[in-house]
N, C-alpha and C positions, 0 to 999 in steps of 0.2 A: 504494500500500500504506500502511496506517496506520503512524504513527511508533511506534517502541518506547517503552515507558514510561520516564520520566526515571530511575527507580530502576535500570533495567537498563543505563544508559549508563556505561561505564568499569568495570563490575564483572566479575569472572571468571565465565564462564558455561560450562556443559558443552554444547558444540556437537555432539558425536557420539562415536561409538566405532568403532574399526577392529579387526577380528579378524585376527590374523596367525598363520598355520599354517606350521610348518617341519618338514621330514622330513630325517633324517640317519642315517648308519650309525655305530655306535660305533667309535671308533678301534681298540679292542682286538679287534674281530671279525675272525677269521681267514678265515672263509668269506664270500666275496663275495656269496653268495646269502642271507646272513642278513637277516632282516626289518629294515626301517628303523624307526627310532624317531621318532615324531611328537610334536611339541610345539605347543601352541596358547596364544596370549596375546591379551589385549585391551588396546588402547592407547586411552586417553581423549583426546579433542581438546578442549582448553580454550582459550577466547579471550575477547575482550571486544568490545562493540559501540561504535562511534563514529558520531555523527551526520554525515551528509554534507551537501553544499550542496543546499538544497531549491529554490533559485531562482538565476537568472543575471542579471547586469547587463551592459548593452551598452557601458559606459564605465568605465575604471579610476579616473578622477578628473574633476572639473569645474573649468573655468577661467573666470573672469569678468574683464571689463575693469575695471581699477582706476580710482580717481579720477584726474582729469587731472593730469599731471605738473606739478610746481612751475614757475612762470614763471622765465625766465632772470634773471640779475643785473640789477637796476634795475627790472624789471617789478613785483616785489612791492612795492618802496618806493613807486612811483607809485600802485599800486592801494591801498596802505594809507593814503596821504595823502588819497586821494579818498573813502575810506569810513570810517565809524566803527569803532573797535576791536571785534573779535569777542569774544563771550562763550565761555568754555571749556565743553566738553561735560561731561556728568555723569561720564564716565569720567576726566576730568582732562586729556584731550587736546584741544588747540585745534582748532577746525573749519578746514576747508580755506579759504584765502583766495582761491582762484582759480576759484570757480564751484560751483554746487550739483550734486553728483553725481546721476546718473540711475540708476533701478532697472535692474539687469542680470538677465537670465533665461537659464537653461540647462535642457535637457531630458534626462531619463534614462528608459531603458526597462527595466522589471522583467519578466522572463519566467518562466513556470512550466513546467518541462520534464516534469512528471509527466503521465502519461496517465490517472490515476485520482483524484488528490487535488487538491482546491481549496486554493490557497495564500492564507492570510490574512497580510497584511504590515502593518508600520508603519514610518515613516521619521522620523528626527529629525536636524535640522541644528543644529550648535553652532559659533559663532564668537565670539571675544572682542568686547566692546562697542566697543572702539576700532578694530576692523578693519572691521566692517560693521554696519548697523542694518536693522531691518524684515526679518529673515530669515524666509522663508516656504517651506513645502513643500506642494504641492497635487497630489493629495490626501495627507494624512498617514497615512491608513489605507485599506485596500481589500481586496478579495477577487478573485483571478484564477482563472478556471476552468482545468481541465486543458488544457495546450497553449496557453494564452492568454498575454497580456501586458498590462501597464498602463504608461501614460506619466505620469511625475512631472515637475512643473515646480518648479525650485528658483530662487528669486529673492532678491535682496538689494540694498541700497543701499551701495556701497563708501564707506569713509571714508579709506582709504589708497591710495596709488598701486600698491603691490605688497605681497603677503603670501603666504607658503607655509610653514606650520608645521603640526605634527601636531594642534594644538588647534583647527584649522579643519577640520571634517569633517562628512560625512553618513553616518549609520549606518542601514542597512535591516535590519529584523529579521523573522524568521518569527514571527508573533504566537502560534503554537501551540507554539513551541520557542524560547525566548528566547536559548538558547545558540547558535542558528544565526543568524548575522548576517554582513553584509559591510560594510566600511568604505571610504569614498571620501574622498580628500583634496580639500578646497576651496581654491582659490588665486586670488589677484588678480594679474593681469598688467598691467604698465605700459602706459598709452595715450599715445603721443606727441602733442604739440600740433600742430595744423594751422597753416598759415601765417596764416590768418585769425584763429585764436584767439591766436596769438603776438602779432600786431599789435594786437589789441584790448586785450590785457593791458598792452602798452606804451603804449597811448593813441595809436597811430599809425593814421591813416586811409589805407587802401590806395586807390590810384586805381582807378576802375572798369575792369574788364577787358573788352576787346571780345568780342562774342559770336562763338563759333566759326563761326556760319553767316553772319555779315555780312561783305561784301567789305571788304578793306582800303581805308582812305581815301587818296586820292592828292591831292597839291597841284596846284592849277590853275596853268598857266603865266601869267606876268605879261605883259600885252599891251604891245607895243612902241609908244612914243610917236611 
């Protein structure tokens, strides 16, 4: 069904009328067979319209892997001594000293529950510059046929190990009704260091590990003289 005009949203509207008819006998009537008195009234039904949700999302929030956790005590000092000092980012926050973060991706499904109306949508992701860079939503706009769905890919390059605040969000709008929108929180979750990463940051070379498929090595007996 077509959406109601924007001017009709939230304004008092006459939705209908109800006719009420009542019959009663006057209290002063001595004769029980006296004719009943009938009265009729009309009640107006007044209300207002509010837009409902014109699309659904399959996830309430999106979580991305944050930048690698800071190296333990002593690792940063050794890493800093072996590399030149880093330049600060444009946002004023120093770049991560323990490796270049990789682009993280999450998928979101937007569904159109209507059986008649084609849904036109647009999606906008916003995060502070010091939290993540190169934030992308693909596609940013689209049209979904009745009963159909569209898959969005949200990607970013994290700059912090963790972050979860209201200013990191994705907003999906109904393009034909801007007041119809849904908001998702975007958050960065900490990623623990692996043993190999920990050792490399400390400058320690780990001995090669035996292959799980190779048989264990056995010492040969010493021959008797």
